[in-house]
N, C-alpha and C positions, 0 to 999 in steps of 0.2 A: 850779856849773853848766858845762854842755858849752861850749867854746869852739870857733867856726868860721871856719876860715881858709881859703878856697875849698871843696875836698872833705874836707880834713882835720878831723877832731872829736877835739878833746883832752877827755879827761873826767878832774877832778881829784877824788879820793877826800879825803873831809873830814879834816882833821888833827886827832887826838882831844885831845892834849895842849893845842893851840893854839886849837881850836874855841871860840868864845865865841857865846853867843847874845845878839844886840843889837838894836836897831831894823831892820837890815835881816835880819838872821838869826833870825826868830822860832822856828825850830824848835830842839828838842834835839839832842845829839850823834847820839843813835840815830834821830832820825826823818830828821837829815840823811844817815846811812847807808842808810836805807830809801829814801829819795829816790834816792840814787846807783846803788843797786842796780836800782830800777825803770828809772831812766833807762838804764842800760848793756842791761837786757833790752830795752825798747823801742827802741832805736837798732838793736840786734841783730836784732829781729823785723822791721824794715823794712829791712832790708839793709845798713845802715851797719857800718862797722867801725871805731868808737871805739876811740881810742889812749888808754889808761889811764896816767895820769902817776904814776910811782911815789911812795909815801907818803914824803917827804925834806923836808929843809930847804926853805924858799921859793927860795932861790938855785939849790939842784940841781934844782928843780922846773922854774924857769925855763931852767936849762942844757939838760935834757933835752929842754924844747919846742923851743928854739933848734937844737939839735943835730938834731933829727927833722927840721924844717923845712928845714935845709940839706941832707938827703938827698932831698928832695922836688925 
């Protein structure tokens, strides 16, 4: 899901090896990928420029977000 902080929108791609369907995530990994692409397309169509967080370990994703926020 996109995370919004002020006017910055982060979009996190689902992680394949760590993706698990559970009570909160009912969709399969393939469905989650499709949702991700739809969100990216929709945000772009409405003039937003979402920042895609790289596929990486959780801590590295957190570091990326924090570093990006420091630059704004």
